[in-house]
MARSEGU-994040 format. One record per residue: x, y, z of N, C-alpha, C, O in turn; residue in three letters. Coordinates in steps of 0.001 Angstrom, whole numbers, plus 500000, padded with zeros to 6 digits. Example, Ala and Ser with C-alpha at 12.3 -4.5 7.8 and 13.67 -1.06 7.14 Angstrom:
BEGIN
513190494310507800512300495500507800513200496700507800514236496681508465ala/512850497750507080513670498940507140512900500030507870513409501138508039ser/
This chain:
BEGIN
508676488028499235507223487974499566506561489090498879505491488832498327unk/507025490306498820506365491363498146506270491127496682505273491499496063unk/507318490492496069507333490059494615506282489096494281505788489093493153unk/505894488243495229504978487196495028503439487748494945502585487200494247unk/503220488807495681501834489215495817501462490406494860500283490657494612unk/502464491107494349502116492308493570502652492229492193503629491527491932unk/502025492943491299502533493166489909503895493682489955504253494451490847unk/504672493280489013506164493679489036506220495232488993507164495808489532unk/505240495919488371505441497346488249505059497968489592505483499101489823unk/504340497379490456504007497901491780504989497515492880504915498040493991unk/505875496632492589506786496177493669507636497359494282507778497442495502unk/508186498253493430508956499366493981508065500229494893508484500669495964unk/506796500460494424505907501347495216505629500674496559505697501334497597unk/505325499411496563505028498762497827506315498819498828506205499070500028unk/507447498572498222508704498679499070508847500108499524509321500304500643unk/508507501070498815508580502430499290507581502788500344507834503644501192unk/506453502142500297505472502281501390506133501764502666506025502379503727unk/506791500669502553507441500132503855508507500967504396508830500846505578unk/509130501882503552510095502796504092509484503845505085510251504507505785unk/508186504007505164507576504895505987507382504332507465507077505054508414unk/507576503082507544507451502450508928508574502884509814509712503038509372unk/508253503080511058509270503593512042510556502858512132511598503495512285unk/510559501495512043511805500764512088512660500957510843513890500943510890unk/511987501128509774512778501451508500513382502837508525514497503060508053unk/512589503808509112513068505170509194514328505204510172515366505799509881unk/514144504551511282515163504575512309516431503881511819517525504252512245unk/516324502898510949517487502174510379518270502893509344519379502503508979unk/517637504023508842518226504833507788519195505817508496518926506334509580unk/520294506030507833521310506947508382520961508390508278521367509209509103unk/520200508702507253519866510108506979518334510249506898517635509243506771unk/517838511404506963516395511588506923515730511147505679516408511205504653unk/514564510733505604513828510286504493513543511565503584513201512638504080unk/513694511386502335513405512476501363512462511931500204512159510740500121unk/512051512846499374511230512446498270512105511641497268511564510891496455unk/513401511788497320514209510962496420514184509489496810514438508605495993unk/513860509243498124513785507852498513512445507227498152512319506006498246unk/511473507967497759510103507533497390509663507929496004508502508307495845unk/510470507875495022510117508528493682508920507920493054508046508656492597unk/508809506529492993507690505823492335506376506090493133505316506329492554unk/506496506039494490505397506212495291504741507635495070503541507811494859unk/505667508586495147505121509967495025504702510378493632503863511267493486unk/505265509753492587504830509966491250503474509390491054502648510007490381unk/503184508206491618501928507469491422500773508227492234499656508407491749unk/501121508632493440500054509222494303500156510795494550499543511316495483unk/500904511482493731501052512922494048499719513641493878499509514663494531unk/498870513192493092497554513799492889496653513613494077495687514363494216unk/496917512630494969496087512373496161496660513078497318495975513089498341unk/497784513660497328498396514338498499497793515654498686497531516375497723unk/497546516018499999496910517307500277497923518486500023497513519590499663unk/499199518232500212500204519334500120501457518766499503502445518581500214unk/501468518486498240502695517819497582503849518664497712504933518090497810unk/503821519937497732504974520769497799505639520719499139506791521138499257unk/504977520227500156505555520170501499506062518714501891506363518443503054unk/506135517831500895506464516433501158507886516369501759508078515655502743unk/508847517053501231510207516910501786510359517399503195511009516759504022unk/509738518577503481509778519078504861509067518061505867509517517797506982unk/507940517545505346507159516609506210507931515289506390507873514695507467unk/508652514818505355509418513555505511510604513804506488510964512910507254unk/511193514986506460512241515360507319511782515336508769512468514804509641unk/510628515911509011510074515879510378509648514486510819509856514125511977unk/509047513675509908508848512241510167509964511500510497509890510657511391unk/511119511728509818512410511024510129512915511477511430513343510651512236unk/512895512695511681513348513233513065512586512640514200513157512380515259unk/511372512428514022510379511839514998510878510340515279511019509950516439unk/511111509604514297511380508164514527512833507875514685513181506802515177unk/513695508754514304515137508590514553515648509207515893516842509220516193unk/514709509688516633515026510282517967515684509222518867515145508131519053unk/516894509575519437517585508691520338516770508335521571516973507274522163unk/515849509210521965515053508995523165513974507937522990513413507427523960unk/513699507622521738512647506609521458513259505220521552514313504944520980unk/512591504378522268513074502982522379512728502095521086511750502340520380unk/513522501163520870513229500188519722511975499468519871511345499127518869unk/511547499201521097510295498479521336509128499368520901508145498897520330unk/509267500708521196508155501675520792508017501671519230506913501647518684unk/509147501697518575509132501716517107508515500332516570507670500330515674unk/508953499243517129508509497951516721506996497780516983506326497076516227unk/506479498380517984505061498220518290504166498910517234502972498644517091unk/504842499809516516504063500558515455504594500081514051504624500874513110unk/504998498822513926505456498345512678504362497735511846504595496788511094unk/503197498259511975502082497941511117501428499190510642501251500163511375unk/501057499129509322500512500346508738499266500847509418499072502054509559unk/498412499924509846497131500214510487497414500816511895496795501819512249unk/498303500247512678498683500819513944499263502152513799498929503056514564unk/500181502340512787500807503564512583499876504650512158500042505813512524unk/498909504276511395497862505143510876497086505773512140496760506960512155unk/496828504926513152496128505318514323496826506416515148496176507185515856unk/498126506468515042498798507490515837499452508629515087500129509477515669unk/499226508630513732499799509677512878498845510813512869497685510671512481unk/499352512003513317498573513268513337498449513832511972499462514084511320unk/497207514052511488496944514517510159497218516025510083497254516572508981unk/497409516697511187497781518170511116499321518280510904499779519151510164unk/500065517445511518501565517557511356501996516740510090502917517171509395unk/501395515645509794501829514817508721500634514509507687500275513342507531unk/500056515497507022498936515213506197499276514293504999498488513424504624unk/500478514511504410500910513789503251501172512296503685500689511378503022unk/501899512075504742502308510792505265501045510052505656500947508842505446unk/500057510773506232498852510076506647498080509582505412497580508457505386unk/497998510428504412497326509945503209498010508777502604497355507816502199unk/499330508823502527500044507655502030499883506365502811499869505266502259unk/499762506544504116499438505411504998498026504813504858497780503614504992unk/497099505799504566495764505421504270495650504542503004494942503537502932unk/496402505017502044496393504339500676497039502937500843496578501952500266unk/498129502885501660498841501612501871497951500606502651498008499396502434unk/497091501191503609496230500332504431495116499747503556494609498669503865unk/494730500413502497493593500019501737493999499175500477493135498630499790unk/495263499086500209495728498248499067495364496820499284495448496232500363unk/494920496280498068494575494852498151495822494035498282496738494192497476unk/495899493189499239497100492359499337496970490979498797497909490185498835unk/495792490690498288495581489397497676494514489473496648493753490441496652unk/494399488541495782493403488530494671492442487424494939491797486975493992unk/492290486959496093491461485743496433490049486114496115489373485275495519unk/489504487292496442488142487671496180487873487616494741486876487021494333unk/488679488185493956488540488171492468488631486709491970487837486352491100unk/489507485872492442489640484589492052488375483702492397487979482815491641unk/487803483999493542486563483294493907485480483622493034484734482726492640unk/485307484867492673484289485353491787484350484658490383483339484170489877unk/485573484634489778485823484072488496485534482548488630484879481977487758unk/485986481927489646485738480461489788484265480234489860483802479319489179unk/483472480956490603482076480773490807481362481083489397480493480321488974unk/481750482193488708481218482336487384481490481236486376480628480868485578unk/482678480735486431483024479571485594482074478375485886481596477715484963unk/481816478116487183480953477062487574479583477286487075478971476377486516unk/479065478485487258477628478837486757477579478602485286476645477965484799unk/478592479113484519478478478928483111478457477492482607477764477108481665unk/479352476675483387479413475260483049478075474584483289477653473755482483unk/477393474922484389476090474315484696475123474762483611474369473947483079unk/475137476088483267474130476561482342474463475876480917473548475446480215unk/475647475805480574476007475223479230475537473780479101475152473314478029unk/475589473060480294475172471646480247473725471453480129473283470333479875unk/472894472544480309471507472400480261470896473094479072469681473061478873unk/471800473765478231471401474571477106471307473627475822471909472562475691unk/470460474200474921470390473604473615471626473974472782472342474913473131unk/471868473286471746473052473511470834473115474954470294474184475560470214unk/471893475498469914471905476824469260472331477906470248473142478776469930unk/471754477830471480472126478861472532473520478717473007474188479724473237unk/473976477583473159475335477325473490476399477975472521477417478539472921unk/476055477833471256476962478434470203476949479910470282477945480521469896unk/475910480551470748475729481931470921476646482514472021477033483677471911unk/476989481794473020477880482217474159479335482338473768480062483068474442unk/479829481658472702481209481719472456481573482810471494482750482987471179unk/
């Protein structure tokens, strides 16, 4: 599904965004590190408020979601980037919060662009059918 919606160069980045979800963190045997998110961090390191603290923050993030006292239902309830963003404290997890904000604003479809192009093509076709030969040749 991810491969169908995103450019092949962005597929690893999108998959690494998904590693931040509580169910993915809980399923991992060890804490999340920057080595688990290389493409994501390389692409967005300039947007992070404290890039030097990413490993420590990811360790704390992992500890939070891998806690045995946390129920699977609680993790599953936050298995949406938008819901997770609503409960992520920007004081404790500034880098993770920024990454979640980026993930929440990524375009998941190109429908808007496709509609605009389609409409533009329609307008050009209508205009071309009403133009004289000289002006029509000037468009190409």
